[in-house]
C-alpha positions as a Markdown table, in Angstrom:
| # | Residue | x | y | z |
|---|---|---|---|---|
| 1 | Met | -11.5 | 15.6 | 11.7 |
| 2 | Asn | -11.9 | 19.2 | 10.8 |
| 3 | Arg | -10.8 | 21.4 | 7.9 |
| 4 | Arg | -7.4 | 21.9 | 9.5 |
| 5 | Thr | -6.5 | 18.2 | 10.1 |
| 6 | Ala | -8.1 | 16.8 | 6.9 |
| 7 | Pro | -5.2 | 17.5 | 4.6 |
| 8 | Arg | -2.7 | 15.9 | 7.0 |
| 9 | Thr | -4.9 | 12.9 | 7.4 |
| 10 | Val | -5.2 | 12.4 | 3.6 |
| 11 | Leu | -1.5 | 12.8 | 3.1 |
| 12 | Arg | -0.8 | 10.4 | 6.0 |
| 13 | Thr | -3.1 | 7.8 | 4.4 |
| 14 | Ile | -1.6 | 8.2 | 1.0 |
| 15 | Gly | 1.9 | 7.9 | 2.4 |
| 16 | Glu | 1.0 | 4.8 | 4.3 |
| 17 | Leu | -0.6 | 3.2 | 1.2 |
| 18 | Leu | 2.5 | 4.0 | -0.9 |
| 19 | Leu | 4.8 | 2.6 | 1.8 |
| 20 | Trp | 2.8 | -0.7 | 1.9 |
| 21 | Trp | 2.6 | -0.8 | -1.9 |
| 22 | Gly | 6.4 | -0.3 | -2.2 |
| 23 | Ala | 7.3 | -2.9 | 0.4 |
| 24 | Leu | 4.9 | -5.5 | -1.1 |
| 25 | Thr | 6.0 | -4.8 | -4.6 |
| 26 | Leu | 9.7 | -5.2 | -3.6 |
| 27 | Leu | 8.9 | -8.4 | -1.8 |
| 28 | Trp | 7.1 | -9.7 | -4.9 |
| 29 | Leu | 10.1 | -8.8 | -7.2 |
| 30 | Val | 12.6 | -10.4 | -4.8 |
| 31 | Leu | 10.6 | -13.7 | -4.8 |
| 32 | Ile | 10.4 | -14.1 | -8.6 |
| 33 | Ser | 13.4 | -14.7 | -10.7 |
| 34 | Pro | 12.7 | -13.3 | -14.2 |
| 35 | Val | 11.1 | -9.9 | -14.3 |
| 36 | Tyr | 8.9 | -9.4 | -17.3 |
| 37 | Leu | 6.2 | -6.8 | -17.8 |
| 38 | Leu | 3.4 | -9.2 | -16.9 |
| 39 | Glu | 5.1 | -9.8 | -13.5 |
| 40 | Trp | 5.3 | -6.1 | -12.9 |
| 41 | Val | 1.6 | -5.7 | -13.6 |
| 42 | Val | 0.5 | -8.6 | -11.5 |
| 43 | Gly | 2.9 | -7.8 | -8.7 |
| 44 | Gly | 1.9 | -4.1 | -8.6 |
| 45 | Ser | -1.8 | -5.0 | -8.7 |
| 46 | Ser | -1.5 | -7.6 | -5.9 |
| 47 | Ala | 0.6 | -5.1 | -3.9 |
| 48 | Ala | -2.1 | -2.4 | -4.3 |
| 49 | Val | -4.8 | -4.8 | -3.0 |
| 50 | Gly | -2.5 | -5.9 | -0.2 |
| 51 | Ala | -1.8 | -2.3 | 0.8 |
| 52 | Leu | -5.5 | -1.5 | 0.9 |
| 53 | Leu | -6.1 | -4.5 | 3.1 |
| 54 | Ala | -3.2 | -3.7 | 5.4 |
| 55 | Arg | -4.5 | -0.1 | 5.8 |
| 56 | Ala | -8.0 | -1.4 | 6.6 |
| 57 | Gly | -6.7 | -4.0 | 9.0 |
| 58 | Arg | -4.5 | -1.4 | 10.9 |
| 59 | Arg | -7.4 | 1.0 | 11.0 |
| 60 | Ala | -9.7 | -1.7 | 12.3 |
| 61 | Val | -7.3 | -2.5 | 15.1 |
| 62 | Thr | -6.5 | 1.1 | 16.1 |
| 63 | Trp | -9.8 | 2.7 | 15.0 |
| 64 | Arg | -8.5 | 6.2 | 14.1 |
């Protein structure tokens, strides 16, 4: 990675994390029936951890 490709790599990583987080949060909200503030906090936090793990797992497999 050099100075030219670094911003693209960072944006791609952020985009991938946001995509995973959004998908996992949506799945969480679909699976629960009442949506209270506590469920949003727990679901969002769990989705953030899941997004980081999905990114790490994909990176371990492709090693980029």
